[in-house]
LUMPA-523151 format. One record per residue (C-alpha): chain; x negated, y negated, z; residue number from 0. Coordinates in steps of 0.001 Angstrom, whole numbers, plus 500000, padded with zeros to 6 digits. Example, Ala and Ser with C-alpha at 12.3 -4.5 7.8 and 13.67 -1.06 7.14 Angstrom:
2
<unit->A | x->487700 | y->504500 | z->507800 | pos->0>
<unit->A | x->486330 | y->501060 | z->507140 | pos->1>
END
This chain:
84
<unit->A | x->717878 | y->130282 | z->465870 | pos->0>
<unit->A | x->718033 | y->133526 | z->467804 | pos->1>
<unit->A | x->714681 | y->134587 | z->466302 | pos->2>
<unit->A | x->713024 | y->131579 | z->467912 | pos->3>
<unit->A | x->714614 | y->132170 | z->471312 | pos->4>
<unit->A | x->713650 | y->135833 | z->471155 | pos->5>
<unit->A | x->710052 | y->134939 | z->470217 | pos->6>
<unit->A | x->709795 | y->132511 | z->473137 | pos->7>
<unit->A | x->711173 | y->135144 | z->475505 | pos->8>
<unit->A | x->708677 | y->137722 | z->474250 | pos->9>
<unit->A | x->705796 | y->135257 | z->474547 | pos->10>
<unit->A | x->706778 | y->134332 | z->478123 | pos->11>
<unit->A | x->706656 | y->138032 | z->479009 | pos->12>
<unit->A | x->703031 | y->138411 | z->477926 | pos->13>
<unit->A | x->700313 | y->138345 | z->480527 | pos->14>
<unit->A | x->698906 | y->135133 | z->479060 | pos->15>
<unit->A | x->701761 | y->133326 | z->477337 | pos->16>
<unit->A | x->700822 | y->130904 | z->474565 | pos->17>
<unit->A | x->703876 | y->129320 | z->472979 | pos->18>
<unit->A | x->701730 | y->127756 | z->470266 | pos->19>
<unit->A | x->701580 | y->131271 | z->468772 | pos->20>
<unit->A | x->705237 | y->130939 | z->467760 | pos->21>
<unit->A | x->705706 | y->129649 | z->464236 | pos->22>
<unit->A | x->707604 | y->130345 | z->461034 | pos->23>
<unit->A | x->705446 | y->133378 | z->460248 | pos->24>
<unit->A | x->705842 | y->135026 | z->463655 | pos->25>
<unit->A | x->709603 | y->134482 | z->463586 | pos->26>
<unit->A | x->709833 | y->135523 | z->459928 | pos->27>
<unit->A | x->711615 | y->132295 | z->459026 | pos->28>
<unit->A | x->710847 | y->130009 | z->456090 | pos->29>
<unit->A | x->709049 | y->126864 | z->457309 | pos->30>
<unit->A | x->711905 | y->124430 | z->456688 | pos->31>
<unit->A | x->714401 | y->126757 | z->458367 | pos->32>
<unit->A | x->712085 | y->127236 | z->461362 | pos->33>
<unit->A | x->711753 | y->123452 | z->461755 | pos->34>
<unit->A | x->715491 | y->122836 | z->461465 | pos->35>
<unit->A | x->716347 | y->125703 | z->463838 | pos->36>
<unit->A | x->713887 | y->124500 | z->466491 | pos->37>
<unit->A | x->715265 | y->120961 | z->466269 | pos->38>
<unit->A | x->718822 | y->122279 | z->466507 | pos->39>
<unit->A | x->717964 | y->124410 | z->469551 | pos->40>
<unit->A | x->716642 | y->121316 | z->471277 | pos->41>
<unit->A | x->719560 | y->119131 | z->470171 | pos->42>
<unit->A | x->722083 | y->121727 | z->471373 | pos->43>
<unit->A | x->720393 | y->122036 | z->474768 | pos->44>
<unit->A | x->718799 | y->125477 | z->474463 | pos->45>
<unit->A | x->715192 | y->124229 | z->474549 | pos->46>
<unit->A | x->713277 | y->121306 | z->476005 | pos->47>
<unit->A | x->709929 | y->119946 | z->474888 | pos->48>
<unit->A | x->709830 | y->120847 | z->471203 | pos->49>
<unit->A | x->706828 | y->118968 | z->469775 | pos->50>
<unit->A | x->707288 | y->117041 | z->466535 | pos->51>
<unit->A | x->705078 | y->115393 | z->463943 | pos->52>
<unit->A | x->706801 | y->112679 | z->461935 | pos->53>
<unit->A | x->705869 | y->110660 | z->458890 | pos->54>
<unit->A | x->706867 | y->109322 | z->455518 | pos->55>
<unit->A | x->709096 | y->106409 | z->454626 | pos->56>
<unit->A | x->711932 | y->107430 | z->456905 | pos->57>
<unit->A | x->709668 | y->108767 | z->459669 | pos->58>
<unit->A | x->711202 | y->112212 | z->459221 | pos->59>
<unit->A | x->710159 | y->115240 | z->461236 | pos->60>
<unit->A | x->707542 | y->117036 | z->459144 | pos->61>
<unit->A | x->706742 | y->119926 | z->461454 | pos->62>
<unit->A | x->707519 | y->121264 | z->464914 | pos->63>
<unit->A | x->705649 | y->123417 | z->467393 | pos->64>
<unit->A | x->705814 | y->124646 | z->470952 | pos->65>
<unit->A | x->703331 | y->124320 | z->473794 | pos->66>
<unit->A | x->703127 | y->124878 | z->477546 | pos->67>
<unit->A | x->705633 | y->122051 | z->478119 | pos->68>
<unit->A | x->708314 | y->123771 | z->476031 | pos->69>
<unit->A | x->710944 | y->125461 | z->478151 | pos->70>
<unit->A | x->714185 | y->127356 | z->477821 | pos->71>
<unit->A | x->717174 | y->125730 | z->479524 | pos->72>
<unit->A | x->719885 | y->127561 | z->481454 | pos->73>
<unit->A | x->721996 | y->127432 | z->478314 | pos->74>
<unit->A | x->719116 | y->129002 | z->476376 | pos->75>
<unit->A | x->718656 | y->131686 | z->479023 | pos->76>
<unit->A | x->722364 | y->132458 | z->478846 | pos->77>
<unit->A | x->722115 | y->132855 | z->475076 | pos->78>
<unit->A | x->719129 | y->135157 | z->475517 | pos->79>
<unit->A | x->721155 | y->137480 | z->477727 | pos->80>
<unit->A | x->723692 | y->137707 | z->474908 | pos->81>
<unit->A | x->721169 | y->138561 | z->472174 | pos->82>
<unit->A | x->718787 | y->140866 | z->474044 | pos->83>
END
């Protein structure tokens, strides 16, 4: 999960931040792990606005992504100070 927070922090520090650039490849996480970590970060209150695409019989989350509405909460910012 820290890889995702770190990637968001680094993207926010670019001159033209584009959170849609953050994905499993840029965080060096396997796709399923990236999806689960992003969902957990949102569930645990570190992130807001994680986008989800659902489908299948149980309407499960198939993929996640970030956009300009994704934000780091105070709890997420606190965690960033610990890992940076």
